[in-house]
Structures are given as C-alpha cells and as structure tokens.
C-alpha positions as CSV (number, residue, x, y, z in Angstrom):
1,M,9.1,-3.6,11.2
2,F,7.8,-6.8,9.5
3,A,5.1,-7.3,6.9
4,I,2.8,-10.3,7.4
5,K,0.6,-11.5,4.6
6,N,-1.9,-14.3,4.8
7,L,-1.2,-16.9,2.0
8,L,-4.1,-19.1,2.7
9,F,-7.7,-18.8,1.5
10,Q,-9.1,-18.7,5.0
11,P,-8.8,-16.2,7.9
12,L,-6.0,-16.8,10.4
13,T,-5.7,-15.7,14.1
14,F,-2.4,-15.4,16.0
15,H,-1.4,-14.4,19.5
16,L,1.1,-11.5,19.6
17,A,4.2,-11.5,21.7
18,G,4.4,-9.1,24.6
19,G,0.8,-9.0,25.9
20,G,-2.6,-10.6,25.6
21,R,-3.4,-9.1,22.2
22,G,-4.2,-11.1,19.1
23,L,-3.9,-10.6,15.3
24,H,-6.6,-11.5,12.8
25,L,-5.7,-11.8,9.1
26,N,-8.3,-12.1,6.4
27,P,-7.1,-14.1,3.3
28,P,-5.5,-11.4,1.1
29,E,-4.7,-9.1,4.1
30,R,-1.2,-7.7,4.8
31,I,-0.3,-6.0,8.1
32,R,2.9,-4.4,9.4
33,L,4.1,-5.2,12.9
34,E,7.0,-4.2,15.0
35,E,9.6,-7.0,15.6
36,D,8.7,-7.0,19.3
37,Y,5.2,-8.4,18.5
38,I,6.3,-11.4,16.4
39,S,5.5,-14.4,18.4
40,P,6.8,-18.0,18.0
41,E,3.4,-18.9,16.7
42,I,3.8,-16.4,13.8
43,D,7.3,-17.7,13.1
44,A,6.0,-21.3,13.0
45,A,3.2,-20.3,10.6
46,A,5.8,-18.6,8.3
47,K,7.9,-21.8,8.3
48,R,4.9,-23.9,7.4
49,G,4.0,-21.5,4.5
50,F,0.8,-20.2,6.0
51,V,2.0,-16.5,6.1
52,S,4.7,-14.5,4.4
53,L,6.9,-12.8,6.9
54,T,9.2,-10.2,5.3
55,P,11.1,-7.2,6.6
56,A,9.3,-4.1,5.7
57,T,11.2,-1.0,4.8
58,P,9.6,2.3,5.8
59,T,8.3,4.1,2.8
60,V,9.4,7.7,2.5
61,P,7.3,9.8,0.1
62,E,9.4,11.4,-2.6
63,P,9.1,15.2,-2.9
64,E,7.2,16.2,-5.9
65,T,9.2,18.1,-8.6
66,A,7.8,21.2,-10.1
67,R,5.9,20.6,-13.2
68,E,6.3,22.7,-16.2
69,E,3.0,23.8,-17.6
70,P,2.8,24.7,-21.3
71,A,2.6,28.5,-21.8
72,E,-0.6,29.8,-23.2
73,T,-0.3,31.6,-26.5
74,E,-2.2,34.6,-27.6
75,M,-4.0,32.6,-30.3
76,E,-5.5,30.3,-27.7
77,N,-6.9,33.2,-25.6
78,T,-8.3,35.3,-28.5
79,G,-9.2,32.7,-31.1
80,A,-12.6,32.4,-32.6
81,N,-13.3,29.0,-31.0
82,V,-12.9,30.1,-27.4
83,G,-15.5,28.3,-25.3
84,K,-16.8,26.1,-28.2
85,R,-16.6,22.4,-28.1
86,R,-15.2,20.4,-30.9
87,K,-17.4,17.8,-32.6
88,R,-16.4,14.1,-32.1
89,R,-15.6,12.1,-35.1
C-alpha cells in the first residue's frame, strides 16, 4: 500500500496500472493505493517532485484503556448547592 500526495498547487490526473482507470488528485489531496496500481506515469511524477509516493503502513486502532472516573463523595450528592450554578468571576 502506498500513499500518494499531490505536491503541486494544481490538480493532477494519472492513469493507473492494471486497467483503464484513472486517478485525479486535488492540490492537498492524499490517496492510498495498492502497489499493483502504481503506473510508470506515477513513478515519473514522483521522480520529478510532482507527487510524494511513500509506503503507507496500515493503521491499527489501539484498544482503549479503561478510564478511572473519580468517585462521588456524599458531600457532592447531599450538599446545599446541588443543581445551582456558580457565578462567573
């Protein structure tokens, strides 16, 4: 998998390898493509500095750790100011 980013301030269009499909990149756009779709035209554009062609590592979401929430005290639940808003200073 490769990440392709347009480095120019104009849209670019490329032919993809392995079929009659094309790729359109707007100026700040970044797209991920399989290695099979990288054409010689895209390689030439990367050598000329028109696009950035970098190997993209698949992002694996990290599992969320359990958050410790502060324990409520009796004072918070039975206090005189329950439900009242504090005045801004």
